[in-house]
N, C-alpha and C positions, 0 to 999 in steps of 0.2 A: 503493500498498501504507499501511496507519494505518500512525503513528507510534508505535512501544513506548514506554511512560514509565514507572520503575520506581515503585511506591508510597511505596519512600521518597526521600528528598531527596537528588539527586546531590552529588556534592562537585565545588563551584563556584570558581571564582573571584573574586575581589572584585568586578573591573569588565573592562571591552573598551572602546577605543577604537574607532573606526569613523570614517575620515579618508575624504572625500570625497576624488577624484581633480582632475577640471577644475573650474579657479576657485579652488579653494581649496589641493591641494596644488601645480598646477602653471598656469602661464600658459596656456591654453589660444590664447588669441590667438596668441602668438607661436608657438606650433605650428603653427596654421592658416597663418599667415603663412610659415613657413619649410618646410611641406609642399607647396606653394602655389608657392614658389620653384623649389621640385624637379619638381612637374609641368610648368610649362610649360618651363623648360630642356630638358623631353626628349618632350614630347608638342604637339599640336596645340591640347589644351581653352587655350581661352581665359582670363584671369584673369579678366574678367569675369562668365564664366558661375559658377566655383565661387563666387564673390563673393555674387552675387546668389542661389543656393540657399542659401549659407551666412545672407544677410538673412533670407529666406523662413522659414528654419526657426528664427531667433530671435525673429521675429516672431508666431510660433506659441508659442512658450515650449518650444521642443523643441532637442535637440540634433542637429548637423550630422554625418552619417554619412559625413565625407569621404571618407575610404577605399573606402568601398562605389561612393561617387558614380564616386570616380575611374576605378576598375575596372572599373565596368560603361560606362564611356563607353570605355574602353578597348576593350572587345569589340565596342562596337559600330564601334570604328574599325577593328577590326583588329589591335589592337597590343599587346595583353595580353601579350607577350612582356617589354615593358617593365619590367611592373610591381615583378616580384623588384630590380631596377637602382634603381625609386624609392625603395622601401621602405626600400633598402640603405643606398642616399644619404642619406636624410631622419636615419633612425637614427645616422647620423657627424657629419650636419650641427650637431643638436639635441644629441650629445655634446661639440660643441667651444663651447658656452654652457651658460651658467647661466637653464634656465627654470621653477624651483622658484620656487613664490610666497615673500614675506617672511615666514621664520620657519619654512617646511618643513621643509627639514634639520635647523634647533634642535626641530624638534619632534621629528623622529624621533629622534633621536640622544637627549632626554630622557626618550623612553617605553623607548628601550634601557638606558638608563645605572638608570632606576629597575626595570627587569626587569619593566616592564606589558605586556599582551597587547595587541596592536593589528592592522591588517589595514585592505585598502583597500577600501571601500563603495561601487561606482562604478555608474552608470547611462549606458546608450549602446551601439553597435553591438560586440560581441567581438571583430571583427578591426581596426576604430579604435581600439578602447581596448585593446587585445595589443601594436598596432604603437607606441600612445603610451609605456605603460609601458617597453616596451622602450629605447625612444629615450631616455627620462628617467633608466633605472638603478632604476628602482623594480622590476620586475618579481619581485623575491626579496621581497617584502611577499607574505605573504598576501591574495588578491584575490578577494573577488566582483561579480560583475557583474549588479547588480537587473533582474529583470523588468520593474519599473515604476519610475517618479519619484516615486512615495510610499513612499518608503525606510523610513518610521515604520510604514508597515500592514504590510510585509514584518516587520520586525523584531517586530512585534507577533503575528504569526505562528510567530514561533521562542519564544514565552512556555511553559511547561509546568511547572504545580506552583508557581510564583511565581520559577523561574529559566530563563534565556534557554538553548535549543541552539542555538550557533551552526552554519550551514553548515560541512561539513568543506573545502571552499574556503578559512575561516575558523581552520581548524585544527578545527573542531567540538568545543569546550571547552562544558563549562558557564558563565554566566557569571548572577552575583546581578544587574549593572546594566551598562548599555552605556550609554557616551560618544558620541553621533552628532555629528561636525565637520563641516557644509557650505553652502554657499552660497545654496541656493535656497530660498524657505519654504517649497516642495511635498514640498521632501524627508522635513519634519517631519511630514505631515496623517499623526494617528493613531499618532504617536510615542506610546509607553508613559511613565507618570507617574513621579512619583521611586519608587526613586532613582537610578533611572536620567535621562542628563540631557544637553542638546545645547547645542551655540556653533554660531550661526549666522554665518557669516563676511559680513561686508557695506562692502566698503570704500565709504564715501559718496563719497568724492570719486572715483571713476570711475562712467560711466555703469551706472545698472541695469537687469539685460535682465529684460524679460516672468517668464520664469522664476524669476527671483530676489525680486520681490516677492508681497506677501500677510501673511498672520499665521502666528504661532506659537505652540505650548502655552507655559504660563507657568513650564517647569523647563526653556525653553531662552532661554539667555542670547545677545543681541547683539553681539558684539564686531568691532572692527576689521579684525584681522589674526592671525594665529596666534599672534602671539606674546602676546596675550592669554590666549590658551589655553594655553603655556606656562606662566605666572603660576600657575595653577590647579591645576598637576601636583603 
């Protein structure tokens, strides 16, 4: 059904921050390692099989849907009843440690203290993303799971009469500008021009994944970590 857009300019907030989840707000590698530990404790699925599947997805520049992979293997093994136990133990395990990236908690606190609108814009399988969000204690933040890696093109589709209409999962507000914080260059493909801006968070002290490589628009600034983003608020 076609979106109805009022002829008059809707009331819009000045800016909404859209925060990427994996390798931006949270240490995805640590989460993967912790999930693998729990899986191998309760199943016969070998670590080598999980790590090989993960490496293959990274080489292709995509995200490994660890949860669905394990659940499907359990179905094949006739041991699906253990799935809920794995999920619960993983959530408890993550809750006992800090898996947030440098500056992530401070960024969220800063956005809250300035009463700015923000949400998580992530790409990946909904099942795995939901489990990770719950495990990291971030499930209370409005979250939209993008159907494509090119978030900029998705965001462009939200633009109507010069303002952005965000999905209801991201509170459904109208915004004059969006700020996308992400670690992958492909996420900025098609990203709108100023006044919207982006921060490409790329820690050059760590290996750069294929999905993180590439070019970004001129209104996207490359930064080392999230603390650089905090300084701009």
